[in-house]
DRENDO-1510 file (C-alpha; in Angstrom, 1 decimal, always signed):
<recs>
REC; n; res; u; v; w
REC; 1; UNK; +44.2; -58.1; +42.8 .
REC; 2; UNK; +46.2; -59.4; +40.2 .
REC; 3; UNK; +48.1; -57.4; +38.0 .
REC; 4; UNK; +49.5; -58.0; +34.6 .
REC; 5; UNK; +52.9; -57.6; +35.0 .
REC; 6; UNK; +54.0; -59.9; +32.3 .
REC; 7; UNK; +51.8; -57.7; +29.5 .
REC; 8; UNK; +53.6; -56.5; +26.4 .
REC; 9; UNK; +55.1; -52.9; +27.5 .
REC; 10; UNK; +55.2; -50.1; +25.1 .
REC; 11; UNK; +58.0; -47.3; +25.7 .
REC; 12; UNK; +56.9; -44.2; +27.1 .
REC; 13; UNK; +53.8; -43.7; +29.1 .
REC; 14; UNK; +50.0; -42.9; +28.4 .
REC; 15; UNK; +48.4; -39.7; +29.9 .
REC; 16; UNK; +44.7; -39.6; +30.6 .
REC; 17; UNK; +42.6; -36.2; +30.2 .
REC; 18; UNK; +39.7; -36.7; +32.5 .
REC; 19; UNK; +38.9; -39.1; +35.2 .
REC; 20; UNK; +35.1; -39.5; +35.2 .
REC; 21; UNK; +33.8; -43.0; +34.6 .
REC; 22; UNK; +35.8; -43.3; +31.4 .
REC; 23; UNK; +38.9; -42.1; +31.9 .
REC; 24; UNK; +39.4; -43.6; +35.5 .
REC; 25; UNK; +38.4; -46.7; +34.2 .
REC; 26; UNK; +40.4; -46.6; +31.3 .
REC; 27; UNK; +43.6; -45.2; +33.1 .
REC; 28; UNK; +43.6; -47.6; +36.0 .
REC; 29; UNK; +42.9; -50.8; +33.7 .
REC; 30; UNK; +45.9; -49.5; +31.7 .
REC; 31; UNK; +48.0; -49.4; +34.4 .
REC; 32; UNK; +46.7; -53.1; +35.4 .
REC; 33; UNK; +47.7; -54.1; +32.0 .
REC; 34; UNK; +51.5; -52.9; +33.1 .
REC; 35; UNK; +51.8; -49.3; +31.4 .
REC; 36; UNK; +52.7; -46.2; +33.3 .
REC; 37; UNK; +49.9; -44.3; +33.3 .
REC; 38; UNK; +49.0; -40.6; +34.5 .
REC; 39; UNK; +45.6; -39.4; +35.2 .
REC; 40; UNK; +44.7; -35.8; +34.6 .
REC; 41; UNK; +41.7; -33.6; +36.0 .
REC; 42; UNK; +40.6; -30.1; +36.8 .
REC; 43; UNK; +38.5; -31.4; +39.7 .
REC; 44; UNK; +41.3; -31.8; +42.8 .
REC; 45; UNK; +38.9; -34.3; +44.6 .
REC; 46; UNK; +39.3; -36.6; +41.7 .
REC; 47; UNK; +42.9; -36.3; +41.7 .
REC; 48; UNK; +43.5; -36.7; +45.3 .
REC; 49; UNK; +41.2; -39.7; +45.2 .
REC; 50; UNK; +43.2; -41.1; +42.9 .
REC; 51; UNK; +46.7; -40.6; +44.2 .
REC; 52; UNK; +45.1; -41.7; +47.4 .
REC; 53; UNK; +44.8; -45.3; +45.9 .
REC; 54; UNK; +40.8; -44.7; +45.9 .
REC; 55; UNK; +38.0; -44.4; +43.0 .
REC; 56; UNK; +36.4; -41.0; +43.1 .
REC; 57; UNK; +32.8; -42.9; +42.2 .
REC; 58; UNK; +31.7; -46.2; +42.7 .
REC; 59; UNK; +32.7; -49.0; +39.9 .
REC; 60; UNK; +33.0; -52.5; +40.6 .
REC; 61; UNK; +36.1; -53.6; +40.8 .
REC; 62; UNK; +37.5; -50.3; +40.0 .
REC; 63; UNK; +38.8; -49.1; +43.4 .
REC; 64; UNK; +40.7; -52.5; +44.0 .
REC; 65; UNK; +42.9; -51.9; +40.7 .
REC; 66; UNK; +43.1; -48.3; +41.6 .
REC; 67; UNK; +44.9; -49.1; +45.2 .
REC; 68; UNK; +47.1; -51.7; +43.5 .
REC; 69; UNK; +48.3; -49.7; +40.9 .
REC; 70; UNK; +49.2; -46.7; +42.4 .
REC; 71; UNK; +50.8; -48.9; +45.1 .
REC; 72; UNK; +52.8; -50.2; +42.4 .
REC; 73; UNK; +53.6; -47.3; +41.0 .
REC; 74; UNK; +52.2; -47.3; +37.8 .
REC; 75; UNK; +49.2; -45.3; +38.4 .
REC; 76; UNK; +49.4; -41.2; +39.2 .
REC; 77; UNK; +47.2; -38.6; +39.0 .
REC; 78; UNK; +47.7; -34.4; +38.5 .
REC; 79; UNK; +45.6; -31.6; +37.6 .
REC; 80; UNK; +48.5; -30.5; +35.3 .
REC; 81; UNK; +48.5; -31.3; +31.7 .
REC; 82; UNK; +52.1; -30.1; +31.2 .
REC; 83; UNK; +53.2; -32.9; +34.0 .
REC; 84; UNK; +51.4; -35.6; +32.1 .
REC; 85; UNK; +52.6; -35.1; +29.0 .
REC; 86; UNK; +56.3; -35.0; +30.2 .
REC; 87; UNK; +56.9; -38.7; +29.6 .
REC; 88; UNK; +53.8; -39.7; +27.8 .
REC; 89; UNK; +53.7; -41.1; +24.1 .
REC; 90; UNK; +50.2; -41.3; +23.9 .
REC; 91; UNK; +47.5; -39.0; +25.4 .
REC; 92; UNK; +43.7; -40.6; +25.8 .
REC; 93; UNK; +41.3; -37.3; +26.3 .
REC; 94; UNK; +38.3; -39.1; +28.1 .
REC; 95; UNK; +36.2; -35.7; +28.7 .
REC; 96; UNK; +32.3; -35.7; +28.6 .
REC; 97; UNK; +30.5; -34.3; +25.3 .
REC; 98; UNK; +27.1; -33.2; +26.9 .
REC; 99; UNK; +23.7; -32.7; +25.3 .
REC; 100; UNK; +23.0; -29.0; +24.3 .
REC; 101; UNK; +19.2; -28.2; +24.3 .
REC; 102; UNK; +19.1; -28.5; +20.7 .
REC; 103; UNK; +20.9; -32.0; +20.7 .
REC; 104; UNK; +24.1; -30.9; +19.5 .
REC; 105; UNK; +27.2; -32.3; +21.8 .
REC; 106; UNK; +28.6; -29.3; +24.0 .
REC; 107; UNK; +32.3; -29.1; +22.7 .
REC; 108; UNK; +33.9; -27.0; +25.9 .
REC; 109; UNK; +35.9; -29.7; +27.4 .
REC; 110; UNK; +36.6; -31.1; +24.5 .
REC; 111; UNK; +38.3; -27.9; +23.0 .
REC; 112; UNK; +39.9; -26.8; +26.6 .
REC; 113; UNK; +41.7; -30.7; +26.7 .
REC; 114; UNK; +43.0; -30.3; +23.4 .
REC; 115; UNK; +44.0; -26.6; +23.8 .
REC; 116; UNK; +46.4; -27.5; +27.2 .
REC; 117; UNK; +47.3; -30.6; +25.3 .
REC; 118; UNK; +48.8; -28.1; +22.5 .
REC; 119; UNK; +50.3; -25.8; +25.0 .
REC; 120; UNK; +51.8; -28.3; +26.9 .
REC; 121; UNK; +53.3; -30.2; +24.1 .
REC; 122; UNK; +55.2; -27.0; +22.6 .
REC; 123; UNK; +58.8; -27.7; +22.2 .
REC; 124; UNK; +58.6; -31.2; +23.7 .
REC; 125; UNK; +60.5; -33.7; +21.9 .
REC; 126; UNK; +59.4; -37.0; +20.0 .
REC; 127; UNK; +56.0; -37.6; +18.4 .
REC; 128; UNK; +52.6; -37.7; +20.3 .
REC; 129; UNK; +49.7; -39.3; +19.7 .
REC; 130; UNK; +46.6; -37.7; +20.9 .
REC; 131; UNK; +43.5; -40.0; +20.6 .
REC; 132; UNK; +39.7; -39.0; +21.6 .
REC; 133; UNK; +38.0; -41.5; +23.6 .
REC; 134; UNK; +34.9; -39.1; +23.9 .
REC; 135; UNK; +31.8; -39.8; +21.7 .
REC; 136; UNK; +32.5; -37.6; +18.7 .
REC; 137; UNK; +30.6; -36.8; +15.3 .
REC; 138; UNK; +32.4; -37.4; +12.2 .
REC; 139; UNK; +34.8; -34.9; +11.5 .
REC; 140; UNK; +35.4; -33.6; +15.1 .
REC; 141; UNK; +39.1; -34.7; +15.5 .
REC; 142; UNK; +39.8; -33.3; +11.8 .
REC; 143; UNK; +38.5; -29.9; +13.0 .
REC; 144; UNK; +40.2; -30.6; +15.9 .
REC; 145; UNK; +43.6; -31.1; +14.8 .
REC; 146; UNK; +43.0; -28.1; +12.1 .
REC; 147; UNK; +42.0; -25.7; +15.3 .
REC; 148; UNK; +45.1; -26.9; +17.8 .
REC; 149; UNK; +47.5; -29.0; +16.1 .
REC; 150; UNK; +47.9; -27.7; +12.6 .
REC; 151; UNK; +51.3; -26.2; +13.6 .
REC; 152; UNK; +52.8; -29.5; +15.1 .
REC; 153; UNK; +53.6; -32.0; +12.5 .
REC; 154; UNK; +55.0; -34.4; +15.5 .
REC; 155; UNK; +51.5; -34.7; +17.0 .
REC; 156; UNK; +49.0; -36.7; +15.3 .
REC; 157; UNK; +45.0; -37.2; +15.9 .
REC; 158; UNK; +43.4; -40.5; +16.4 .
REC; 159; UNK; +39.9; -41.6; +17.2 .
REC; 160; UNK; +39.6; -44.4; +20.1 .
REC; 161; UNK; +35.7; -44.8; +21.0 .
REC; 162; UNK; +35.4; -46.2; +24.5 .
REC; 163; UNK; +32.5; -49.5; +24.8 .
REC; 164; UNK; +32.1; -48.9; +28.2 .
REC; 165; UNK; +29.0; -49.7; +30.2 .
REC; 166; UNK; +28.9; -48.2; +33.9 .
REC; 167; UNK; +28.5; -50.7; +36.3 .
REC; 168; UNK; +30.5; -53.4; +34.1 .
REC; 169; UNK; +33.1; -50.9; +32.7 .
REC; 170; UNK; +36.2; -53.0; +34.3 .
REC; 171; UNK; +34.8; -56.1; +33.0 .
REC; 172; UNK; +34.1; -54.2; +29.7 .
REC; 173; UNK; +37.7; -53.1; +29.6 .
REC; 174; UNK; +39.4; -56.3; +30.5 .
REC; 175; UNK; +37.6; -58.3; +28.2 .
REC; 176; UNK; +36.3; -56.2; +25.3 .
REC; 177; UNK; +34.7; -57.3; +22.7 .
REC; 178; UNK; +35.4; -54.3; +20.3 .
REC; 179; UNK; +38.4; -52.4; +19.8 .
REC; 180; UNK; +38.4; -49.5; +17.1 .
REC; 181; UNK; +41.5; -46.8; +16.5 .
REC; 182; UNK; +40.8; -44.7; +13.5 .
REC; 183; UNK; +43.4; -42.2; +12.3 .
REC; 184; UNK; +45.5; -40.8; +9.0 .
REC; 185; UNK; +48.9; -41.6; +10.0 .
REC; 186; UNK; +49.8; -45.0; +10.5 .
REC; 187; UNK; +52.3; -44.4; +13.5 .
REC; 188; UNK; +50.0; -42.7; +15.6 .
REC; 189; UNK; +47.2; -45.6; +14.9 .
REC; 190; UNK; +49.3; -47.9; +16.0 .
REC; 191; UNK; +50.7; -46.3; +19.0 .
REC; 192; UNK; +47.1; -46.2; +20.3 .
REC; 193; UNK; +46.5; -49.7; +19.5 .
REC; 194; UNK; +49.7; -50.5; +21.1 .
REC; 195; UNK; +48.3; -49.2; +24.5 .
REC; 196; UNK; +45.9; -51.7; +24.6 .
REC; 197; UNK; +48.4; -54.8; +23.8 .
REC; 198; UNK; +47.6; -57.6; +26.8 .
REC; 199; UNK; +44.2; -57.7; +26.1 .
REC; 200; UNK; +42.1; -60.5; +24.0 .
REC; 201; UNK; +41.0; -58.5; +21.2 .
REC; 202; UNK; +42.4; -57.4; +17.8 .
REC; 203; UNK; +42.1; -53.3; +17.0 .
REC; 204; UNK; +39.7; -52.5; +13.9 .
REC; 205; UNK; +42.3; -49.7; +12.5 .
REC; 206; UNK; +40.1; -47.6; +10.1 .
REC; 207; UNK; +39.9; -44.0; +9.0 .
REC; 208; UNK; +39.0; -41.0; +11.3 .
REC; 209; UNK; +35.5; -40.9; +10.5 .
REC; 210; UNK; +34.5; -44.3; +10.5 .
REC; 211; UNK; +36.0; -44.4; +14.3 .
REC; 212; UNK; +33.9; -41.4; +15.4 .
REC; 213; UNK; +30.8; -42.7; +14.0 .
REC; 214; UNK; +30.9; -46.8; +14.9 .
REC; 215; UNK; +30.2; -45.2; +18.8 .
REC; 216; UNK; +27.1; -43.9; +17.3 .
REC; 217; UNK; +26.0; -46.6; +15.3 .
REC; 218; UNK; +26.3; -49.0; +18.4 .
REC; 219; UNK; +24.2; -47.1; +20.7 .
REC; 220; UNK; +21.9; -46.4; +18.1 .
REC; 221; UNK; +21.7; -49.9; +17.6 .
REC; 222; UNK; +21.4; -50.8; +21.3 .
REC; 223; UNK; +18.5; -48.2; +21.7 .
REC; 224; UNK; +16.9; -49.8; +18.5 .
REC; 225; UNK; +17.0; -53.3; +19.8 .
REC; 226; UNK; +15.4; -52.2; +23.3 .
REC; 227; UNK; +12.7; -50.0; +21.5 .
REC; 228; UNK; +12.0; -53.3; +19.4 .
REC; 229; UNK; +11.3; -55.3; +22.3 .
REC; 230; UNK; +9.6; -53.1; +24.0 .
REC; 231; UNK; +7.3; -52.4; +21.4 .
REC; 232; UNK; +6.6; -56.1; +20.5 .
REC; 233; UNK; +6.4; -56.5; +24.6 .
REC; 234; UNK; +3.3; -54.2; +23.8 .
REC; 235; UNK; +1.4; -56.0; +21.2 .
REC; 236; UNK; +1.8; -59.6; +23.3 .
REC; 237; UNK; +0.6; -57.9; +26.4 .
REC; 238; UNK; -2.8; -56.9; +24.4 .
REC; 239; UNK; -3.0; -60.1; +22.6 .
REC; 240; UNK; -2.1; -62.0; +26.1 .
REC; 241; UNK; +1.2; -63.4; +24.5 .
REC; 242; UNK; +4.3; -64.1; +26.5 .
REC; 243; UNK; +6.4; -61.3; +25.3 .
REC; 244; UNK; +9.2; -63.2; +27.3 .
REC; 245; UNK; +9.0; -66.4; +25.6 .
REC; 246; UNK; +8.1; -64.5; +21.8 .
REC; 247; UNK; +11.4; -62.6; +22.2 .
REC; 248; UNK; +13.3; -65.7; +23.7 .
REC; 249; UNK; +12.7; -67.7; +21.0 .
REC; 250; UNK; +13.3; -64.9; +18.4 .
REC; 251; UNK; +16.7; -64.7; +19.7 .
REC; 252; UNK; +16.9; -68.4; +19.2 .
REC; 253; UNK; +17.6; -67.8; +15.7 .
REC; 254; UNK; +21.4; -67.1; +15.3 .
REC; 255; UNK; +21.2; -67.2; +11.3 .
REC; 256; UNK; +18.7; -64.6; +10.8 .
REC; 257; UNK; +17.9; -62.8; +13.9 .
REC; 258; UNK; +20.8; -62.5; +16.3 .
REC; 259; UNK; +23.5; -62.3; +13.5 .
REC; 260; UNK; +24.9; -60.2; +11.1 .
REC; 261; UNK; +22.3; -61.1; +8.4 .
REC; 262; UNK; +20.5; -57.9; +6.8 .
REC; 263; UNK; +23.2; -55.6; +8.7 .
REC; 264; UNK; +24.7; -54.6; +5.8 .
REC; 265; UNK; +24.0; -51.3; +3.9 .
REC; 266; UNK; +22.1; -52.1; +0.8 .
REC; 267; UNK; +19.0; -51.4; -1.2 .
REC; 268; UNK; +15.6; -51.0; -0.1 .
REC; 269; UNK; +13.8; -54.3; +1.0 .
REC; 270; UNK; +10.4; -55.7; -0.6 .
REC; 271; UNK; +9.0; -58.9; -1.7 .
REC; 272; UNK; +5.8; -60.7; -0.4 .
REC; 273; UNK; +6.6; -60.8; +3.3 .
REC; 274; UNK; +8.2; -58.0; +4.9 .
REC; 275; UNK; +6.0; -55.3; +3.4 .
REC; 276; UNK; +2.9; -56.8; +3.9 .
REC; 277; UNK; +3.6; -58.3; +7.1 .
REC; 278; UNK; +4.5; -54.7; +8.5 .
REC; 279; UNK; +1.0; -53.2; +7.0 .
REC; 280; UNK; -0.8; -55.8; +8.7 .
REC; 281; UNK; +0.9; -55.6; +11.9 .
REC; 282; UNK; +0.3; -51.8; +11.9 .
REC; 283; UNK; -2.8; -51.8; +11.2 .
REC; 284; UNK; -3.7; -54.5; +14.0 .
REC; 285; UNK; -1.6; -52.5; +16.3 .
REC; 286; UNK; -4.5; -49.5; +15.8 .
REC; 287; UNK; -7.3; -51.8; +16.3 .
REC; 288; UNK; -5.8; -52.5; +19.8 .
REC; 289; UNK; -5.2; -48.6; +20.3 .
REC; 290; UNK; -1.4; -49.1; +20.8 .
REC; 291; UNK; +1.1; -46.8; +19.5 .
REC; 292; UNK; +4.0; -48.0; +18.0 .
REC; 293; UNK; +6.1; -45.5; +16.6 .
REC; 294; UNK; +9.5; -47.6; +15.9 .
REC; 295; UNK; +7.7; -50.4; +13.9 .
REC; 296; UNK; +5.3; -47.8; +12.1 .
REC; 297; UNK; +8.2; -45.9; +10.6 .
REC; 298; UNK; +10.0; -48.4; +9.0 .
REC; 299; UNK; +7.8; -48.6; +5.8 .
REC; 300; UNK; +8.6; -45.2; +6.0 .
REC; 301; UNK; +12.2; -45.2; +6.3 .
REC; 302; UNK; +12.3; -47.9; +3.5 .
REC; 303; UNK; +10.5; -45.4; +1.2 .
REC; 304; UNK; +12.7; -42.5; +2.1 .
REC; 305; UNK; +16.1; -45.0; +1.3 .
REC; 306; UNK; +14.7; -46.0; -2.4 .
REC; 307; UNK; +13.8; -41.9; -2.6 .
REC; 308; UNK; +17.5; -41.2; -1.7 .
REC; 309; UNK; +18.4; -44.0; -4.5 .
REC; 310; UNK; +16.6; -42.8; -7.2 .
REC; 311; UNK; +17.9; -39.2; -6.4 .
REC; 312; UNK; +21.2; -40.6; -6.7 .
REC; 313; UNK; +20.6; -41.9; -10.0 .
REC; 314; UNK; +18.9; -39.0; -11.5 .
REC; 315; UNK; +22.3; -37.1; -10.7 .
REC; 316; UNK; +24.5; -39.5; -12.8 .
REC; 317; UNK; +25.5; -37.7; -15.9 .
REC; 318; UNK; +25.5; -41.0; -17.9 .
REC; 319; UNK; +22.5; -40.9; -20.4 .
REC; 320; UNK; +22.3; -44.6; -21.1 .
REC; 321; UNK; +21.7; -46.5; -17.6 .
REC; 322; UNK; +22.0; -50.3; -17.5 .
REC; 323; UNK; +20.0; -52.0; -14.2 .
REC; 324; UNK; +21.3; -54.9; -12.7 .
REC; 325; UNK; +18.3; -56.8; -10.9 .
REC; 326; UNK; +14.6; -56.5; -11.5 .
REC; 327; UNK; +13.3; -59.1; -8.3 .
REC; 328; UNK; +13.4; -57.8; -4.7 .
REC; 329; UNK; +16.6; -59.5; -4.1 .
REC; 330; UNK; +18.9; -62.1; -5.7 .
REC; 331; UNK; +18.3; -65.7; -6.5 .
REC; 332; UNK; +14.8; -65.4; -7.0 .
REC; 333; UNK; +12.5; -64.0; -10.0 .
REC; 334; UNK; +9.7; -62.8; -7.6 .
REC; 335; UNK; +8.7; -59.2; -8.5 .
REC; 336; UNK; +6.1; -58.3; -6.0 .
REC; 337; UNK; +6.9; -55.1; -4.1 .
REC; 338; UNK; +10.5; -54.8; -5.7 .
REC; 339; UNK; +12.2; -51.9; -5.1 .
REC; 340; UNK; +14.0; -52.4; -8.5 .
REC; 341; UNK; +10.5; -52.1; -10.4 .
REC; 342; UNK; +9.7; -48.7; -8.4 .
REC; 343; UNK; +13.2; -47.6; -9.3 .
REC; 344; UNK; +12.5; -48.3; -12.9 .
REC; 345; UNK; +9.2; -46.8; -12.9 .
REC; 346; UNK; +10.3; -43.5; -11.7 .
REC; 347; UNK; +13.6; -43.3; -13.6 .
REC; 348; UNK; +11.4; -44.1; -17.1 .
REC; 349; UNK; +9.0; -41.4; -15.6 .
REC; 350; UNK; +11.5; -39.0; -15.8 .
REC; 351; UNK; +12.6; -39.8; -19.3 .
REC; 352; UNK; +15.6; -41.8; -18.6 .
REC; 353; UNK; +16.8; -44.0; -20.9 .
REC; 354; UNK; +17.3; -47.7; -19.2 .
REC; 355; UNK; +17.7; -51.3; -20.1 .
REC; 356; UNK; +17.2; -54.3; -17.6 .
REC; 357; UNK; +19.2; -57.1; -17.2 .
REC; 358; UNK; +18.4; -60.1; -14.0 .
REC; 359; UNK; +19.7; -63.4; -14.6 .
REC; 360; UNK; +16.7; -65.3; -13.2 .
REC; 361; UNK; +13.4; -63.1; -14.8 .
REC; 362; UNK; +12.2; -64.6; -18.3 .
REC; 363; UNK; +9.1; -62.8; -19.3 .
REC; 364; UNK; +7.8; -66.2; -20.6 .
REC; 365; UNK; +8.2; -67.9; -17.2 .
REC; 366; UNK; +6.6; -64.9; -15.3 .
REC; 367; UNK; +2.8; -65.3; -14.7 .
REC; 368; UNK; +0.3; -65.0; -11.9 .
REC; 369; UNK; +0.5; -62.3; -9.1 .
REC; 370; UNK; +3.9; -61.6; -10.9 .
REC; 371; UNK; +2.9; -61.2; -14.2 .
REC; 372; UNK; +0.1; -58.6; -13.1 .
REC; 373; UNK; +2.2; -56.7; -10.5 .
REC; 374; UNK; +4.9; -56.2; -13.9 .
REC; 375; UNK; +2.3; -55.4; -16.1 .
REC; 376; UNK; +0.4; -53.0; -14.0 .
REC; 377; UNK; +3.7; -51.3; -13.1 .
REC; 378; UNK; +6.1; -51.5; -16.5 .
REC; 379; UNK; +3.7; -52.0; -19.0 .
REC; 380; UNK; +6.5; -52.2; -21.6 .
REC; 381; UNK; +9.2; -53.8; -19.5 .
REC; 382; UNK; +9.5; -55.8; -22.7 .
REC; 383; UNK; +11.5; -53.8; -24.9 .
REC; 384; UNK; +13.7; -53.0; -22.2 .
REC; 385; UNK; +14.5; -56.5; -20.7 .
REC; 386; UNK; +17.9; -57.8; -21.8 .
REC; 387; UNK; +18.0; -61.8; -21.7 .
REC; 388; UNK; +21.9; -61.5; -21.9 .
REC; 389; UNK; +24.5; -59.5; -19.5 .
REC; 390; UNK; +26.6; -58.8; -22.6 .
REC; 391; UNK; +24.0; -57.1; -24.4 .
REC; 392; UNK; +23.1; -55.1; -21.6 .
REC; 393; UNK; +26.9; -54.0; -21.1 .
REC; 394; UNK; +27.5; -53.1; -24.6 .
REC; 395; UNK; +24.8; -50.5; -24.4 .
REC; 396; UNK; +24.7; -49.1; -21.0 .
REC; 397; UNK; +27.2; -45.9; -20.3 .
REC; 398; UNK; +26.8; -46.8; -16.1 .
REC; 399; UNK; +25.8; -50.2; -14.5 .
REC; 400; UNK; +23.2; -49.8; -11.4 .
REC; 401; UNK; +23.5; -52.5; -8.9 .
REC; 402; UNK; +20.1; -53.4; -7.1 .
REC; 403; UNK; +21.1; -57.0; -6.3 .
REC; 404; UNK; +24.6; -59.0; -5.8 .
REC; 405; UNK; +25.8; -60.3; -9.2 .
REC; 406; UNK; +27.1; -63.8; -9.2 .
REC; 407; UNK; +31.0; -64.1; -9.3 .
REC; 408; UNK; +31.5; -64.7; -12.7 .
REC; 409; UNK; +28.7; -61.9; -14.1 .
REC; 410; UNK; +30.7; -59.6; -11.1 .
REC; 411; UNK; +34.0; -60.1; -13.0 .
REC; 412; UNK; +31.9; -59.1; -16.5 .
REC; 413; UNK; +30.8; -56.2; -15.0 .
REC; 414; UNK; +34.2; -55.2; -13.7 .
REC; 415; UNK; +35.6; -56.2; -17.2 .
REC; 416; UNK; +33.7; -53.8; -18.8 .
REC; 417; UNK; +35.3; -50.8; -17.6 .
REC; 418; UNK; +32.1; -49.1; -17.1 .
REC; 419; UNK; +31.4; -46.9; -13.7 .
REC; 420; UNK; +29.1; -49.2; -11.0 .
REC; 421; UNK; +26.5; -47.3; -8.9 .
REC; 422; UNK; +26.4; -49.9; -6.2 .
REC; 423; UNK; +23.3; -50.2; -4.2 .
REC; 424; UNK; +23.8; -53.9; -3.3 .
REC; 425; UNK; +27.2; -53.7; -1.2 .
REC; 426; UNK; +28.8; -56.0; -3.9 .
REC; 427; UNK; +30.9; -53.3; -5.6 .
REC; 428; UNK; +33.5; -50.7; -4.7 .
REC; 429; UNK; +31.7; -47.6; -5.7 .
REC; 430; UNK; +33.5; -45.9; -8.6 .
REC; 431; UNK; +34.6; -42.2; -8.9 .
REC; 432; UNK; +32.9; -42.2; -12.2 .
REC; 433; UNK; +29.5; -42.8; -11.0 .
REC; 434; UNK; +29.4; -41.5; -7.6 .
REC; 435; UNK; +28.3; -42.4; -4.3 .
REC; 436; UNK; +25.2; -43.7; -3.9 .
REC; 437; UNK; +24.4; -41.7; -0.9 .
REC; 438; UNK; +22.0; -44.7; +0.3 .
</recs>
């Protein structure tokens, strides 16, 4: 087994609390990068295995790394947290957070680990960065800091979620696709990120809650993809279509399908394709006697997203609301099933003062189904539609973006000094407008 003696080394050691699947892989692989690592576990069997150069469970490639680094003196193990903290500058907590019956996470192991660190660190000189590798919900690190480390300014909390797949954990660690470190104190974030020096990845250094929620976002997306493929497979099976071929071709589109496209939080979807095709697919699936709860929930999810947007606007203190965007997305004049139209309709229905600007909408050019839809939904829109952005900005007390403006228009909106409630993701939400919460 080749070790990385030429890796960048940082002063001080690393203590890894918990020698389960995440902790033991983390400890062994960090030692393989040239770090001095001591693993801690209450289970004497796991500690004895590591001490004897063995992995306490089967994971491809792990035992060879454990053996090599124990023999080299870089990896040791103990049942004593105090012993592990004696020379450590970074503590990585890798204990379990299993589910309660109600779905919430159990925190007893994590709290016990933090308590042991707090007790062992009393009177210890120097700074100590304590990073949570366990999967925890946003706010957990802050609560643990306040509970166990509030009287220890030399100790800082960080979130460092793991992205290791059982069966591929060593490979995932040594060739990571993602490294995230969150925290409020720069020195602690840098110290934790520095532990991984030598790996071919750049750390994403973010705020604590961002780091905490990322693991949930990733795992939810993985589960979503599996369920999506399975439901498409179920439809294909009923229609005698080749499900694997269908999904292979779907994945061949790396511009829209397997890409960052559509993966940016923003406004609700609309238009002439997505709502119509989803409705048709769900109608046909019922004819095939198929239950597709994931696909069946998409339109309901979109409607709920639009409802949250309406609530966010209704909570604004400003009376004169300027809406930027009427079409269902930017760079089109297609109004069919536009969520902006629905938003404006509900605001007017609630008695709000609304004026609208869309750079591509001219009523004199709207005809056919677009015209019919607009007249049926907003029969008096002509009174509220501005043809110049400057007119809207001169009247409004707040700007609501339902689509991303162009560069010149964005600069004009920013120069107006008006608070902006941005559903498009183009701007930072200003404190005056508040968070859209969608």
